[in-house]
N, C-alpha and C positions, 0 to 999 in steps of 0.2 A: 643633263647629268654633268655634275662637276668633276674635273678631274685635271690632272697634270699641275701645269703651270697656273692655270685660273683656281684651281683648288689651293693652291699654297699661297696666292695673293688673296683669297678670303679669309683662309686662316690667319694671315698676316692681319687681316683688318680686325678678326675676332680677338685676337692677342690684344690689340689694342685698347680694346673695350674692356679686358681682363686686367690690363697694366694700370687703367684708372679708375679700378674699383668698382665698373658698372659690369657685374657678374650675371646679373639677371636674365637668363636668356630671352625672355618675353621681352625685356627692355631692350636689348641688341635688337632684337628683331624689328622692334616697332621704330625705333630712331635710323637704323642701317637701309630699311625698305623705303620708309620715306626720302631720305637722302638719293635712294636710287630713284626711285619716281621723279624727284627734283631734276637728277641727271638725265633721267630718259625723256622727259620734255624737250630739253635742250638737244641731247642727240637726234631726236626725231625730227626737230626743225632745221637742224643742221643736213639733215639728209634731204628733205624739202627743198632747202635754198640749194645743193649742191646739183640736186637733179634739174631743177631751173635754170642753174648757172650753164649746164653742158648745152642746153637747147636755146640759151640766150633771152631767156625772160624772165619776168619777176615773179615770186612766188603770189598764189592766191592769198590776199590778206586774211581772208576768212578762215583760211587752212591752217593758219599759223597761231602758236599760243602766245608769242611774244611778237607783239605788231608793232607798228611804228608809231612814234610818238611818246606820250606818256601813259602809264596806268593809273589810275585813282582809286584808292580805297576808302571806304564810307564805313562809318558807324553812326547809331541811332541814339541820339542825346535829345532826351526830352520828348520823344516821341519825332524829331525831325532827324532827316537825314543829314550827316554833316561830314565834311572831308574830313579825312583821319589823315592821308598823306599822299602825296602824288612823287612818282619816280619813273624814269624813264623805263620803257620795257627791257630796254638792251642790259640795264643793270642787274635784272632779275635773272639774266642767262647764266648756266652755271661756266662757261667756258670766260665770262667777264668778271666774276667773283671769287673764283678757284684759287687765285693766287694772291689775294688780299691777306694782310698780316692777320693773328689769332683773333684778335680782339675786333677790327674792320669785318672780319668773316664772319664771326659769331652775330655781330649787331645786324649785317646785312641778312643773313639768313633767318635769324628770328624776328627782326622786327619788319622786314619788307616782303622775302621769299615766303615765310609760311603763311603769313595772311593772305598772300596772292594765290597760294593753292587752296586755303581754307574758305575764300571768298564765295558765297553761294550766288552773287552775282556773274562769276567770272564763267563765263560758257565755254571757254578754252580748256577748261580742267571737268567740265559738266557738273556732276552731283558730287565731286569727290568731298565736299565738305561735308555732305550726310553721313559719310565713312571716317570724317578726322574729328570728329566733333572731341574724342578723348584724347586725339594726339596732343601733346604739349611738349615744346622745343625742350631737349633732354641734355644740353650742354652747358648751362649756366655753371661757371667756375670750370669747367673742362674745356675750355677753347683750345689748349694743346691738343685733347683728343679730337676734337673737331677737324682741325686743321690736318691731322696725320689722316683721317679717315677720307677726308675731302681729297687729300693728295692724291691717295692710294685708289680711290674709284676714278679717278681722273685719268689712269692708266689707260692707254689706247685699246688695250685688250677686251678692258670691261665698256665695249660700246653697247648701249642697250637698243639700239633701234631695230625695229621688228625681230625681237629676241624676247624668248620667255626666260632668261636670265634672273628676272627678281623671283620667279618661279623654282627654278633649279637652285638658287642660293637658300630660298626659305627651305626646298627638299633637303639639301644638305644639312642644315640648321636642325631642322627636325630628326635628324639623325641622332641627336642628344635626347630625343625623347621628349619633347614639347608637345604636351597635352596628347601624346601617344599619336600624333599625326605623321602623316608620308604621303607624298605626292604619286600619282600614277605615272608611271615611267611614260616619258614621250611617246616611244615607239608602239605602245600598248594603246593609248588614245589614238594615233593616227591608223593603226588598224581597226580601232572601233569605228571611226569617222569614215575611213574607207568602204568599210562594209555598209553602213548604214546609209551611206549617201546623202546628205542634208541639202534640201533644195530650198531655193529663193523664195522667200515667202512663208516658210515654216515658222510655227512658234517651238522654239528649242529650250529647253529647261535642262540643268542641272541642280536636283534639290539639296546636294552635299558639295557644292561647288569648289571649296578649297581654294586653289589659285586660279580657276578658271581654265584650265588647261583645256576640257573638254569643248567649251564655248570657243575659245580661241581658234582650235583647230577644226574646229565646224567652220566657223567664219572664213579661215586661209583655204578649205576646201572648195566654198561657194565663190569666193573670190576668183580661185583656180578655175573652176569648171562653167562660171556662169558668167566670165570677163564682160560679154558682149551686153548681156540683160543688165548688169547694173551701171552700164553708162546710161540708162534711163533716169531721170531725175526722182522721179515718184518710187522706183524699185530702190534706189539708193537710200533714199529715207525710209522706206521700210526695212532695208538691211540694216541700217545704222540705229532705228529707233524702237523698235516694235517684234525683232526676232528671238534674242537673245534673253534668255530670264536666267537667274540664278540665286541660290539662298544658301546663306550660311549662318550659324548661330555663334560664330567667334569674329568679334568686331574685327581683329587684325586680317585675318582672312579675307572679311568681307572688302575690307580695303585693299587689299593687294589683288585680290580677284578684279576689282573693280579699275584699279592702275593697269593692269595688264588688258583689261578690254577697250579702253580706250585708247590705248597706244598700240593696239593692233586693227585700231579702224573701226571697233564698234562704238559709236560715239555716244551713243546713249543707253548703256546695257541697263537692264531692269534688275538691280541687285537689290535683296533683302536681307535683313540682319535678322533672323530669326528661325526657330525649328518649323518646319512643315507639317512635323508629327503631333506636336503639341497642340490641344484646345482646336480654336477655331481657325489657326494662324493658314490653311491651306484652303479657306472656303473661297476667295476668288482665283485660286489655281484650276480647281477641280474639272475636269473635262475640257480644257483650254489648249492642249498640245497636240502639237504632231510628232514630236519626236524627245526622247528621253535618253541622255546620255551620262553615266553616273558611277562612281564607284564609291558607294556609301561607306560610313565607318561601320568595323567588325567588332563584335563583342561588347558592344554597349548595352545599357539597359534603362529603361524610363518608369518612373513610378505611374502606375496603371490610370490613378485619376487625372494624369495630365495629360493622356494620350488621346486624340482624337478618336471620338466614338465610332466613326464609320470606318477608320483604319482597321480598329479591332473586330468589326464584322467580318473582315476579310481572313484575318487571321488572329486568334486571341492569344496576345503574348506581350511581353515586356522588353524582348530583345528587337534591338537596332537592326540587325540584317535582315529580318522578316518584316519589320515596320517600315522600313523603307521601300522593299520590292513592293508591298502592299500599296503605299503610298503613290509610287510610280503608275501603278496600274490604274490606280484613280484621277493621276494627274491627264492621262491621256485622253483622247478624244477619240470615237469610233473610227478605225482606221489607223490611229496613230501607232507608232512602233515604239519600243525599249530595247537600248542595250546596255544591261548593266554586270558589273561585276559584283561577285557574290563567293564568301567562302564555300568552300563544297559542304559544309555541314547542313547549309540550307538545302543542296540537293537530294543529301541521303539520311538526314535523321529521321526517326520514325518511331513506330511504337515500343522501341526497346528504351527511347529515354522517357521522361517524366513528362518532358515539353514536346515530346515528339508528336502530338495532336497537332499543333501549332504548323509546324514545318509539314505535315504531311495538307493540311489545310490549304495553306496557301499554293502548294504545288497543284492540288486538285483545282484551285481556282485559276491558274494560269492555263492547265490544259483544259478543264472542262467550260469554263465559262469564255475564256480568252483563246488565243491560238499560239501556243508555243511553238516557235520556229526552230531554235538552234541552241545546242549547249556546246561552248568551246572551253575544254579544259586546258588549263595552263600550267606551266611547270610550277612547282612548290619552290620558292625560294624568289619569286620574279618582283617581289616588293623588298628584298633585302636592302634595306637604305643605310650606308655607311656611317657611322657616329665617329667622332672625334677621335673616339680611340680605335676605330677600325672592327668593332663587333657589330652584329646588325640591331636594329632596334624593335623593342617590343612588340612581338604581333606580327613581325615582318615576314615571317616564314610560312605563313597561313597558304595551305593550298587552296587556289581560286580557280574560279570558272566565268565565261560571260555568258550570261542569260540573254537571249532574243527572243521577245514577244510581239505580238499584234493586237490592239485592243479591238474586241470584236461584240463583247457582251451577249454573244450567242455560241461560244465555242468556235469549233472548226479545227482543231488539231487533228491530224491524222497522221503523218509521220515526223519524226523529231529528228532533225541533221545534229549527229553529234562528231567533233574532231577532237582527235587528242593532240595537243601542242607541246612536243618536248623541248623545243629549242627556240628561243625569243631571241635569239641573236647575241645573247651574254651570258656570260658565266653564272650560276646561279649561287655563288659564295657572297660573303659581303663587299668583296670589290666590283664586282658585276664588269668584268671586264669583254671588250666587245669580240664575238669567236665567230667563224663562219658558219654556214649550214642553218640560218634563221628557219624555222616552219612558216613566217608570217605570209611571204609571198605565195607560199602554197594555199593557206587556209584562205586568203583573199580570192586567189585563182578557182578554187574549187566552190567558193560560195557564189561567186559571179557567173559560176557555172553549173549549180547546184541541179539541173534536170539529170545532168550526167552520173549523179549520186546515186542513182537508186538502183545501178547495176552494182554498186561496191560490196563487197563481202565483209565480213564481221571481222576479218583477220587485217583489214587495213586501217589506217590511221584515221579515216572518215568513213560513216555509214548511215543510213535510215534507219529508225527503229519505229514501228507500228505503234501508235498510241494503245491498242489493247494489251499490247505486252508490257507497256511502260503502267497501265492501270493493275494488271496482274502483280506487279511487284511495288505494289504500295507508291506509286509515283515517282520511284527512284530515278534520280536523272544523272548519276556518275556513269562516266564512260566505262569504266571498268566492268560496271553491271552487265552490259551487253556484249562486250568484244570478246570473239574469241579467240585462245592462243592456240597454234598449231603446234602439236608435240610430235617430233619427228621420233618415229619408231626406232628404238636400237634393238637389234638382234645380237645377243652375246653367245659366245660358244657354249657348247656342253661343259659342264663339271669336269665331267671323266676328260676330256680332251687337254683342258688346261691342266687338272693334275697330271696327267701325263708327261706333258711338258716342263712341269715343275721338277719332276723327277729326274728326267732326261738330263735338265739343268744341274741338278744337285750332283748327278753321276759325273758331269763334266768336272766340276769344281772338285769333287773328292780325286779324282784320275790327275787332274793338274796340280794338286798340293801333292800328291803322291810324286808325281814326275819333281818336283822341285826339289822335295826332300832327297 
């Protein structure tokens, strides 16, 4: 989350774009995040070199983006591979071109650095070229703007090594309402990952990945908890190449998500630019995954003819919040598990609404055919993303919950665990300031000791509900449906006694007035 001096610095960069009449938000995001990526490549290498220097060795060449010697860029002319230019790797590094004059800086980035990061043969940036096909250098005749932005991004506080700062900047910009998108808060992602405990070798997917926050935090969790296993060469290859999958139908988001992944140690993430809800786009993904972690779009609609027919067999609807959950069910292999954020309408809408049948159909699928494990209710306002003017972005105050379920294809739901989280550690207004008393540690603690939850009473913040009771309530999955509120009995005095006291008080007042007279 961007606050304080960092927020002010991003605001200043944003203002630079406006001052040069580049006011289209998507253009700003496109140009700014690409410059950030270029800087992140250098920041990451600086960190590798510093670490190697401490222990008195040279960094391993294959781990470096900017290697020793010269970089060669080729183009195809008349069917033959021809050298386009050659330049020392060192001249492609941010630290070595950031202080050039405006014209030289623009030429260096446009003619050499951009081709470097878009080069399909450049293994150091992986498949970035696939996600940067539509990117074009946007600072022609705006060299002064480029110099100002590069200068501000060179601030020491904007060090992008091992930081999801690019995603945080995107989240902040999304507060202005670009495409109605906003990112899942980092601490909420951390909670989900901590609860689902991803393991080395599992195939993990986020079918609506945005900036790939769930994938990155899952990778961090595995690195932290399975350090020794990752020392094995084969395990390290599996981790880098075949564990992490993400999809987004927005080219900018796919590129940013890919950037984030490779800069957080996932060397070859499997990122696709499409919607898995549509046509047969998901055919190569169905039944392949051990873990789904996601926060899919709310309140969207698709044309029915474009929706994958298999998804419609689970819930016949056009609503994306239902379609995505059905898709996640289909993505899992037997034994696979899912933790996804949904708006609370998914948990409770029913026969009273025209589209209620689809909601009940989906909940019935999760309970009767799969194994619904838990519902974690979150506070309303948890997604309040600050805008440039300080108000909340559209749709950002929807009440949401986490759904956790396991793919079985044969049912198995017995008791569903409910938790009512009321404090996520931040205020629930647009400013989202950090406050004490977060419920998240308690959520994780109770989840990790779920066998002890069987004795909880319905007046507690968590408890089990038998599946038969949920069936009787049309599969309603809202916490408030099952909690019990203790009402303390208040015994009032008899009215005659109260009236007697009032008369005595009035008499005292009358006597007092007489005395004063």
